[in-house]
TORKOL-4160 file (C-alpha; in steps of 0.2 Angstrom, whole numbers, padded with zeros to 4 digits, m for minus):
286
<pt num="1" X="0000" Y="0000" Z="0000"/>
<pt num="2" X="0006" Y="0018" Z="m0004"/>
<pt num="3" X="0009" Y="0028" Z="0011"/>
<pt num="4" X="0002" Y="0046" Z="0012"/>
<pt num="5" X="0016" Y="0059" Z="0011"/>
<pt num="6" X="0022" Y="0066" Z="0028"/>
<pt num="7" X="0016" Y="0084" Z="0031"/>
<pt num="8" X="0030" Y="0096" Z="0034"/>
<pt num="9" X="0030" Y="0108" Z="0048"/>
<pt num="10" X="0033" Y="0127" Z="0045"/>
<pt num="11" X="0051" Y="0125" Z="0052"/>
<pt num="12" X="0055" Y="0111" Z="0040"/>
<pt num="13" X="0048" Y="0121" Z="0025"/>
<pt num="14" X="0059" Y="0136" Z="0030"/>
<pt num="15" X="0074" Y="0124" Z="0032"/>
<pt num="16" X="0071" Y="0117" Z="0015"/>
<pt num="17" X="0070" Y="0134" Z="0007"/>
<pt num="18" X="0086" Y="0139" Z="0015"/>
<pt num="19" X="0095" Y="0123" Z="0009"/>
<pt num="20" X="0090" Y="0127" Z="m0009"/>
<pt num="21" X="0098" Y="0144" Z="m0007"/>
<pt num="22" X="0082" Y="0154" Z="m0007"/>
<pt num="23" X="0080" Y="0167" Z="0006"/>
<pt num="24" X="0064" Y="0164" Z="0017"/>
<pt num="25" X="0050" Y="0177" Z="0017"/>
<pt num="26" X="0053" Y="0180" Z="0035"/>
<pt num="27" X="0071" Y="0186" Z="0032"/>
<pt num="28" X="0067" Y="0199" Z="0019"/>
<pt num="29" X="0066" Y="0213" Z="0031"/>
<pt num="30" X="0080" Y="0225" Z="0036"/>
<pt num="31" X="0096" Y="0217" Z="0042"/>
<pt num="32" X="0099" Y="0228" Z="0056"/>
<pt num="33" X="0087" Y="0239" Z="0066"/>
<pt num="34" X="0086" Y="0258" Z="0062"/>
<pt num="35" X="0092" Y="0270" Z="0076"/>
<pt num="36" X="0082" Y="0284" Z="0068"/>
<pt num="37" X="0066" Y="0287" Z="0058"/>
<pt num="38" X="0070" Y="0294" Z="0040"/>
<pt num="39" X="0060" Y="0309" Z="0035"/>
<pt num="40" X="0046" Y="0307" Z="0023"/>
<pt num="41" X="0051" Y="0308" Z="0005"/>
<pt num="42" X="0040" Y="0324" Z="0003"/>
<pt num="43" X="0051" Y="0334" Z="0015"/>
<pt num="44" X="0068" Y="0325" Z="0012"/>
<pt num="45" X="0074" Y="0339" Z="0000"/>
<pt num="46" X="0069" Y="0353" Z="0012"/>
<pt num="47" X="0085" Y="0363" Z="0017"/>
<pt num="48" X="0080" Y="0364" Z="0035"/>
<pt num="49" X="0095" Y="0371" Z="0044"/>
<pt num="50" X="0098" Y="0381" Z="0061"/>
<pt num="51" X="0102" Y="0397" Z="0052"/>
<pt num="52" X="0086" Y="0396" Z="0041"/>
<pt num="53" X="0075" Y="0393" Z="0056"/>
<pt num="54" X="0084" Y="0407" Z="0066"/>
<pt num="55" X="0082" Y="0419" Z="0051"/>
<pt num="56" X="0063" Y="0415" Z="0049"/>
<pt num="57" X="0059" Y="0416" Z="0068"/>
<pt num="58" X="0068" Y="0433" Z="0069"/>
<pt num="59" X="0059" Y="0440" Z="0054"/>
<pt num="60" X="0042" Y="0433" Z="0061"/>
<pt num="61" X="0046" Y="0440" Z="0078"/>
<pt num="62" X="0051" Y="0457" Z="0071"/>
<pt num="63" X="0035" Y="0459" Z="0060"/>
<pt num="64" X="0024" Y="0454" Z="0074"/>
<pt num="65" X="0032" Y="0466" Z="0087"/>
<pt num="66" X="0032" Y="0480" Z="0074"/>
<pt num="67" X="0014" Y="0477" Z="0070"/>
<pt num="68" X="0010" Y="0478" Z="0089"/>
<pt num="69" X="0021" Y="0492" Z="0093"/>
<pt num="70" X="0015" Y="0503" Z="0078"/>
<pt num="71" X="m0003" Y="0497" Z="0078"/>
<pt num="72" X="m0010" Y="0514" Z="0078"/>
<pt num="73" X="0000" Y="0521" Z="0063"/>
<pt num="74" X="m0003" Y="0505" Z="0054"/>
<pt num="75" X="m0022" Y="0506" Z="0056"/>
<pt num="76" X="m0021" Y="0525" Z="0051"/>
<pt num="77" X="m0011" Y="0520" Z="0035"/>
<pt num="78" X="m0025" Y="0507" Z="0032"/>
<pt num="79" X="m0038" Y="0520" Z="0033"/>
<pt num="80" X="m0028" Y="0532" Z="0022"/>
<pt num="81" X="m0027" Y="0518" Z="0008"/>
<pt num="82" X="m0046" Y="0514" Z="0011"/>
<pt num="83" X="m0050" Y="0533" Z="0009"/>
<pt num="84" X="m0041" Y="0534" Z="m0007"/>
<pt num="85" X="m0051" Y="0518" Z="m0013"/>
<pt num="86" X="m0067" Y="0526" Z="m0007"/>
<pt num="87" X="m0064" Y="0542" Z="m0017"/>
<pt num="88" X="m0060" Y="0531" Z="m0033"/>
<pt num="89" X="m0076" Y="0521" Z="m0030"/>
<pt num="90" X="m0086" Y="0537" Z="m0027"/>
<pt num="91" X="m0094" Y="0532" Z="m0011"/>
<pt num="92" X="m0102" Y="0545" Z="0000"/>
<pt num="93" X="m0091" Y="0543" Z="0016"/>
<pt num="94" X="m0094" Y="0558" Z="0027"/>
<pt num="95" X="m0080" Y="0555" Z="0040"/>
<pt num="96" X="m0068" Y="0543" Z="0048"/>
<pt num="97" X="m0071" Y="0544" Z="0067"/>
<pt num="98" X="m0060" Y="0534" Z="0079"/>
<pt num="99" X="m0065" Y="0517" Z="0086"/>
<pt num="100" X="m0058" Y="0506" Z="0099"/>
<pt num="101" X="m0049" Y="0490" Z="0093"/>
<pt num="102" X="m0040" Y="0481" Z="0107"/>
<pt num="103" X="m0033" Y="0488" Z="0124"/>
<pt num="104" X="m0016" Y="0495" Z="0120"/>
<pt num="105" X="m0018" Y="0493" Z="0101"/>
<pt num="106" X="m0030" Y="0508" Z="0098"/>
<pt num="107" X="m0038" Y="0519" Z="0092"/>
<pt num="108" X="m0041" Y="0515" Z="0074"/>
<pt num="109" X="m0053" Y="0524" Z="0062"/>
<pt num="110" X="m0068" Y="0518" Z="0053"/>
<pt num="111" X="m0078" Y="0525" Z="0038"/>
<pt num="112" X="m0095" Y="0533" Z="0041"/>
<pt num="113" X="m0107" Y="0529" Z="0027"/>
<pt num="114" X="m0126" Y="0526" Z="0026"/>
<pt num="115" X="m0131" Y="0508" Z="0026"/>
<pt num="116" X="m0150" Y="0507" Z="0023"/>
<pt num="117" X="m0162" Y="0496" Z="0033"/>
<pt num="118" X="m0172" Y="0483" Z="0023"/>
<pt num="119" X="m0187" Y="0494" Z="0023"/>
<pt num="120" X="m0177" Y="0507" Z="0013"/>
<pt num="121" X="m0168" Y="0495" Z="0001"/>
<pt num="122" X="m0172" Y="0498" Z="m0017"/>
<pt num="123" X="m0182" Y="0486" Z="m0028"/>
<pt num="124" X="m0167" Y="0483" Z="m0038"/>
<pt num="125" X="m0157" Y="0476" Z="m0023"/>
<pt num="126" X="m0171" Y="0464" Z="m0019"/>
<pt num="127" X="m0172" Y="0458" Z="m0037"/>
<pt num="128" X="m0153" Y="0456" Z="m0037"/>
<pt num="129" X="m0155" Y="0444" Z="m0022"/>
<pt num="130" X="m0168" Y="0433" Z="m0031"/>
<pt num="131" X="m0157" Y="0433" Z="m0047"/>
<pt num="132" X="m0142" Y="0428" Z="m0037"/>
<pt num="133" X="m0152" Y="0413" Z="m0030"/>
<pt num="134" X="m0158" Y="0408" Z="m0047"/>
<pt num="135" X="m0140" Y="0409" Z="m0054"/>
<pt num="136" X="m0133" Y="0399" Z="m0040"/>
<pt num="137" X="m0147" Y="0385" Z="m0043"/>
<pt num="138" X="m0142" Y="0385" Z="m0062"/>
<pt num="139" X="m0124" Y="0384" Z="m0058"/>
<pt num="140" X="m0127" Y="0370" Z="m0045"/>
<pt num="141" X="m0136" Y="0360" Z="m0058"/>
<pt num="142" X="m0123" Y="0363" Z="m0072"/>
<pt num="143" X="m0107" Y="0361" Z="m0062"/>
<pt num="144" X="m0107" Y="0346" Z="m0049"/>
<pt num="145" X="m0091" Y="0352" Z="m0041"/>
<pt num="146" X="m0099" Y="0369" Z="m0037"/>
<pt num="147" X="m0115" Y="0361" Z="m0030"/>
<pt num="148" X="m0111" Y="0360" Z="m0012"/>
<pt num="149" X="m0104" Y="0378" Z="m0011"/>
<pt num="150" X="m0119" Y="0384" Z="m0021"/>
<pt num="151" X="m0132" Y="0377" Z="m0010"/>
<pt num="152" X="m0122" Y="0384" Z="0005"/>
<pt num="153" X="m0123" Y="0401" Z="m0002"/>
<pt num="154" X="m0141" Y="0399" Z="m0006"/>
<pt num="155" X="m0144" Y="0395" Z="0012"/>
<pt num="156" X="m0135" Y="0411" Z="0017"/>
<pt num="157" X="m0145" Y="0422" Z="0006"/>
<pt num="158" X="m0161" Y="0414" Z="0011"/>
<pt num="159" X="m0157" Y="0416" Z="0030"/>
<pt num="160" X="m0152" Y="0434" Z="0026"/>
<pt num="161" X="m0168" Y="0438" Z="0017"/>
<pt num="162" X="m0179" Y="0430" Z="0031"/>
<pt num="163" X="m0169" Y="0440" Z="0044"/>
<pt num="164" X="m0171" Y="0456" Z="0035"/>
<pt num="165" X="m0190" Y="0453" Z="0033"/>
<pt num="166" X="m0192" Y="0450" Z="0052"/>
<pt num="167" X="m0181" Y="0465" Z="0057"/>
<pt num="168" X="m0184" Y="0476" Z="0042"/>
<pt num="169" X="m0180" Y="0492" Z="0052"/>
<pt num="170" X="m0163" Y="0486" Z="0059"/>
<pt num="171" X="m0148" Y="0497" Z="0054"/>
<pt num="172" X="m0130" Y="0493" Z="0055"/>
<pt num="173" X="m0118" Y="0507" Z="0058"/>
<pt num="174" X="m0103" Y="0507" Z="0046"/>
<pt num="175" X="m0092" Y="0512" Z="0060"/>
<pt num="176" X="m0096" Y="0496" Z="0070"/>
<pt num="177" X="m0092" Y="0486" Z="0054"/>
<pt num="178" X="m0076" Y="0495" Z="0052"/>
<pt num="179" X="m0072" Y="0492" Z="0071"/>
<pt num="180" X="m0075" Y="0473" Z="0068"/>
<pt num="181" X="m0065" Y="0473" Z="0052"/>
<pt num="182" X="m0050" Y="0481" Z="0061"/>
<pt num="183" X="m0051" Y="0469" Z="0075"/>
<pt num="184" X="m0050" Y="0454" Z="0064"/>
<pt num="185" X="m0037" Y="0460" Z="0053"/>
<pt num="186" X="m0026" Y="0466" Z="0067"/>
<pt num="187" X="m0026" Y="0448" Z="0073"/>
<pt num="188" X="m0022" Y="0441" Z="0056"/>
<pt num="189" X="m0007" Y="0453" Z="0055"/>
<pt num="190" X="m0001" Y="0447" Z="0071"/>
<pt num="191" X="m0002" Y="0429" Z="0067"/>
<pt num="192" X="0002" Y="0429" Z="0049"/>
<pt num="193" X="0021" Y="0430" Z="0050"/>
<pt num="194" X="0022" Y="0414" Z="0060"/>
<pt num="195" X="0011" Y="0405" Z="0047"/>
<pt num="196" X="0021" Y="0412" Z="0033"/>
<pt num="197" X="0037" Y="0406" Z="0042"/>
<pt num="198" X="0031" Y="0388" Z="0040"/>
<pt num="199" X="0024" Y="0389" Z="0023"/>
<pt num="200" X="0038" Y="0400" Z="0014"/>
<pt num="201" X="0054" Y="0402" Z="0024"/>
<pt num="202" X="0057" Y="0384" Z="0029"/>
<pt num="203" X="0054" Y="0375" Z="0013"/>
<pt num="204" X="0062" Y="0388" Z="0001"/>
<pt num="205" X="0079" Y="0383" Z="m0006"/>
<pt num="206" X="0085" Y="0401" Z="m0003"/>
<pt num="207" X="0083" Y="0410" Z="0013"/>
<pt num="208" X="0082" Y="0427" Z="0004"/>
<pt num="209" X="0068" Y="0420" Z="m0007"/>
<pt num="210" X="0058" Y="0414" Z="0008"/>
<pt num="211" X="0060" Y="0430" Z="0017"/>
<pt num="212" X="0055" Y="0440" Z="0002"/>
<pt num="213" X="0039" Y="0430" Z="0000"/>
<pt num="214" X="0035" Y="0434" Z="0018"/>
<pt num="215" X="0037" Y="0453" Z="0016"/>
<pt num="216" X="0028" Y="0453" Z="m0001"/>
<pt num="217" X="0013" Y="0443" Z="0007"/>
<pt num="218" X="0012" Y="0455" Z="0022"/>
<pt num="219" X="0011" Y="0470" Z="0011"/>
<pt num="220" X="m0001" Y="0462" Z="m0001"/>
<pt num="221" X="m0012" Y="0457" Z="0013"/>
<pt num="222" X="m0012" Y="0475" Z="0020"/>
<pt num="223" X="m0018" Y="0482" Z="0004"/>
<pt num="224" X="m0030" Y="0468" Z="0000"/>
<pt num="225" X="m0038" Y="0471" Z="0017"/>
<pt num="226" X="m0042" Y="0489" Z="0012"/>
<pt num="227" X="m0049" Y="0484" Z="m0005"/>
<pt num="228" X="m0061" Y="0471" Z="0003"/>
<pt num="229" X="m0067" Y="0483" Z="0016"/>
<pt num="230" X="m0071" Y="0496" Z="0004"/>
<pt num="231" X="m0080" Y="0484" Z="m0008"/>
<pt num="232" X="m0091" Y="0477" Z="0006"/>
<pt num="233" X="m0096" Y="0494" Z="0012"/>
<pt num="234" X="m0100" Y="0499" Z="m0006"/>
<pt num="235" X="m0111" Y="0484" Z="m0008"/>
<pt num="236" X="m0120" Y="0487" Z="0009"/>
<pt num="237" X="m0122" Y="0505" Z="0005"/>
<pt num="238" X="m0133" Y="0501" Z="m0010"/>
<pt num="239" X="m0141" Y="0484" Z="m0005"/>
<pt num="240" X="m0141" Y="0485" Z="0014"/>
<pt num="241" X="m0138" Y="0469" Z="0024"/>
<pt num="242" X="m0146" Y="0458" Z="0011"/>
<pt num="243" X="m0129" Y="0451" Z="0005"/>
<pt num="244" X="m0119" Y="0453" Z="0021"/>
<pt num="245" X="m0118" Y="0435" Z="0026"/>
<pt num="246" X="m0111" Y="0430" Z="0009"/>
<pt num="247" X="m0099" Y="0445" Z="0008"/>
<pt num="248" X="m0092" Y="0441" Z="0025"/>
<pt num="249" X="m0090" Y="0423" Z="0020"/>
<pt num="250" X="m0081" Y="0427" Z="0004"/>
<pt num="251" X="m0071" Y="0442" Z="0009"/>
<pt num="252" X="m0069" Y="0440" Z="0028"/>
<pt num="253" X="m0055" Y="0430" Z="0036"/>
<pt num="254" X="m0057" Y="0415" Z="0024"/>
<pt num="255" X="m0051" Y="0427" Z="0010"/>
<pt num="256" X="m0035" Y="0430" Z="0020"/>
<pt num="257" X="m0032" Y="0411" Z="0020"/>
<pt num="258" X="m0036" Y="0409" Z="0002"/>
<pt num="259" X="m0024" Y="0422" Z="m0004"/>
<pt num="260" X="m0010" Y="0414" Z="0007"/>
<pt num="261" X="m0014" Y="0397" Z="m0001"/>
<pt num="262" X="m0014" Y="0404" Z="m0018"/>
<pt num="263" X="0003" Y="0412" Z="m0017"/>
<pt num="264" X="0009" Y="0396" Z="m0008"/>
<pt num="265" X="0004" Y="0385" Z="m0023"/>
<pt num="266" X="0014" Y="0397" Z="m0034"/>
<pt num="267" X="0029" Y="0396" Z="m0022"/>
<pt num="268" X="0029" Y="0377" Z="m0021"/>
<pt num="269" X="0028" Y="0376" Z="m0040"/>
<pt num="270" X="0043" Y="0387" Z="m0042"/>
<pt num="271" X="0053" Y="0378" Z="m0029"/>
<pt num="272" X="0049" Y="0361" Z="m0035"/>
<pt num="273" X="0055" Y="0366" Z="m0052"/>
<pt num="274" X="0071" Y="0372" Z="m0045"/>
<pt num="275" X="0074" Y="0357" Z="m0035"/>
<pt num="276" X="0068" Y="0343" Z="m0046"/>
<pt num="277" X="0065" Y="0351" Z="m0063"/>
<pt num="278" X="0049" Y="0356" Z="m0072"/>
<pt num="279" X="0039" Y="0342" Z="m0079"/>
<pt num="280" X="0038" Y="0341" Z="m0098"/>
<pt num="281" X="0019" Y="0339" Z="m0097"/>
<pt num="282" X="0017" Y="0356" Z="m0089"/>
<pt num="283" X="0028" Y="0365" Z="m0101"/>
<pt num="284" X="0021" Y="0373" Z="m0116"/>
<pt num="285" X="0025" Y="0366" Z="m0133"/>
<pt num="286" X="0024" Y="0383" Z="m0142"/>
């Protein structure tokens, strides 16, 4: 009678594999344990040195300290730039009274302009609100990627319309809006240097280039803040508070984050091209 083949244990199988000169699967790992963890490949080319970190921290500390120490002159310069933009836009701003910002970082100045209540808003502004909702519905049906954002904006407009219908005599003082705007921008200007340090100074191959990005974005954010404030005031002067929630969502603190990320993507594209070369697929063939 034929005998059934003897079943081999796992140890016998591994021994037979070793005898045949093939390395067993259990031995395919690293030969010796690592004494440190390697950085991720996405940051292995980042030239992180002590001199770079010190230069970035010194610049961030200097910008934050200067912003706190010269808070009043900076806000005054912000009002001067905004006043120039107001004149270009032809808005009827009558005065720039002082407003309190933060203890020790005040006063600032805010524009005085009429913001009508809902009962005084023109028919054109109410039609514009309805037209905006219709256009957002059309955009949501046509572009699937825009759908969630469009629905969110529609909800904001609907809530704004309902609130204005209930409190149709409520009026927002433009000086109060200017006060809130200066408070949020002052916080942004104090924190921004440290965010820009992590995004632009540390990963940039040249220290001077990273510091240049920080200074440029700081100046750009200052001017862009005045532009946004004047634009929102101009819209509210003609439409009241109908579009206020959407305006604050689009041009408030979120806008500060978006322009930082916009320039960060440009900087990353340029830096990656310098470190690893530009992909041929991204280059123009003309």
